[in-house]
N, C-alpha and C positions, 0 to 999 in steps of 0.2 A: 613916762615909759622907762627912762634910764634909772629914775629913782626907785621904781618898783623892782627893776631887775637887780639893782644894788642891794635893796632890802632883802630880796629872796636869796641872793648869794651870801649875805651876812648871816641870815638865818640858817642856811645850810652849813656854813662854816662853824657856827655855834653848836649845831647838832653833832657834827663830826668831832669837834673838840671835846664835847661832853662824852661822846661814845668812847673816844680814845682814853679819856680820864677814867671812865668806868672800867674799861678793860685793864688798864694799868693797875687800878685798885684791886681788881679781881685776881690779878696775878701776883700781888704783893706777898713776899715771903717765900715764893717758889724758887727753887734752885734747879738749874738744868743738869741732867745726868748724861747728856749726849751732845757733843759739840757739832754734830752734823758732818764731820769730816773724818774722824778717826774713832777707834774703839778705846781711846784713852780712858782709864777708870773701869774698864770691863775686862773680864778674864773668861776665856772660852774653855769649857770643859767638854772635850770630845773632838770631833773633826774640825780643825782650824779653818778649813775651807768652807764649812757650812754656814759661817757667819761672816758677813762682809759689810762694808759701807759703800753705798752706791747712790749717787744723786741726792745726797743729804739725808739718807735713811739707812737704818740698819736692816739688812736683808738676810732673812733666815731661810736656808734651802739646803737640805741634806739629811743624812741619817741622824738619829737621836744625838743631838748636841745642844748645849745650853750656854748662853753668854750671861755671866753673872756680873752685876754691878758691885765692884769692890772699892771704888773711890781711890783717891790719890794715895792713901796710906794702906790700902788693902784691907781695911777693917770696917767698911761701911755697914751699918746696921740701922734699921728703922723699925720702931715699935708702933707708935701711933702716927699716922700720916695721911695726907691726901696726895695721890699720884695722878697726874694727867698725862695722856699720851695720845698721839694720832696713830692709828693702826689700820693697815690695809691687808686684805686677802686677795690673792690671785685666784682664778677659778679652780675649784676642786682642791683647795689648800686647807691644811690643818696646822694650827700652831698654838702657842699659849704664852701667857705672861704670868710669872710666878711671884708670889709675895711670901715674906717670912721664911725664906729658904736659906740654906748654907751652900757654899761652893762644893761641887763634886767634880772629880776628874772625868767621870763618865756616868752614863745611866740617867734614869728619870728621877728628879728630885721629889720623891713622894713621901719620904719619912717625916718631913716637917713642912709646914706651910701649906699653901693652897695654890692651885692653878686657876687662873681666869682664862676661860676658853677664847680662842681666836679661830673661828671656822664658820663659813657661811654656806658653801656648797659642796664641801667634801662629804663623804658618806656617813661620817659620825653624826648621829642625830642631835648631839649636844652642840648648840650653836653659840655664836659670839656673845660674850658678856656673862656666860654661866660661871658659877663657882663650881668647877668641874665635879660632877657626880655628887654634889652637895645641894646646890640649888641650880637646876638645869633650865636653860631657856631653849625652846624648840623652834623659835621663829627666827629665821636668818635675816641678816642685813644684806647689803649689796657688796659684791666683789668689785675690785678696781676702784673703790671709793674710800677715801679716808674716813674712818670712824673715830669719833671722839670718846675715848675711854676716861672715866673718872673712877678710881679705886680708892676707897677710904677705909681705914682701920682706926677705930677709936674705942677705948675701954672694952676691948674684946669683941666689938661688933664690926662686921664687914659689910660695906655697901658697894655696889657696882652699878654704874650707869653707862650706857652707850648712846651717844647722840641725844643726851638729855632724858633718856628713858631709863628709869630705875628698874633693874632686873634682879638685884640681890639686896636683901636686907636681912642679915643672918647673924645671930649671936649664939655660938655653940656653948654648951655647958662647959664649965672650966675643965672638967675631967676628960672631955671629949675634944677640946680645942687643939688644933694643930698650929695655932699661933704661938710663937716662942715668947717666953716671959721677958727675955731681954731683946726681943726683936730679931729680925733677920734681914736678908737682902732681897733684891729682885733678880729675876732671870727671864731671858727671852729664849724661846724654844724653836729649834729647827726640828720638825717632826719626821719628815721623810723626804726622799729625793723628788717626789712628785708634788710637794707642797712648797709654796713660796709666800711668805708673809713679810710685811714691812712695818717698821716702827720709826717714828720721829717725834720731835717736840716732847721728849720725855722729861718731865720735871716733877719735883716733889716738894711738899711743904710738911715739915714735922709739926705735929699738933701737941 
């Protein structure tokens, strides 16, 4: 009996070790963009109170404001990459995660880059994981639950998946693309005072 129990425990340990090794391998090359405590490396364009850090997450709540990832030198740019993040919506909340954008002191960053939608139950029919008004998902995920976003740009093609479900596979024509030739940075959106969205475990791997 003891021998069987020992064998079972050893087998479980081997499975856990293998799982941890696989996870470590899967995250190889990724660099964290958020330390879970401060907005170091980020610059807020708009109402400074609309973006804050709380309980290990970036919380966006307030009038049109965006937090841009600038990096330590203020010059962060990403062209081809895979970005992973855990994102949550509170009920009736709208938000967004932008790629290939440039810092702005105010306003919506719509001239360059794309917005990946963050919205499950707010009135906008465009739901989480959409490449906003380019490839729109109309099926919501759940509020108050961390969604796993994977956003990938490679050779002019954009893919987006949420919780392992691919929602976007899009390659615009060169003359129509809003991807910047030399890359751009990322931004987190505070959409309105009635919307609260949260972001953590933000990491990126350049391709």
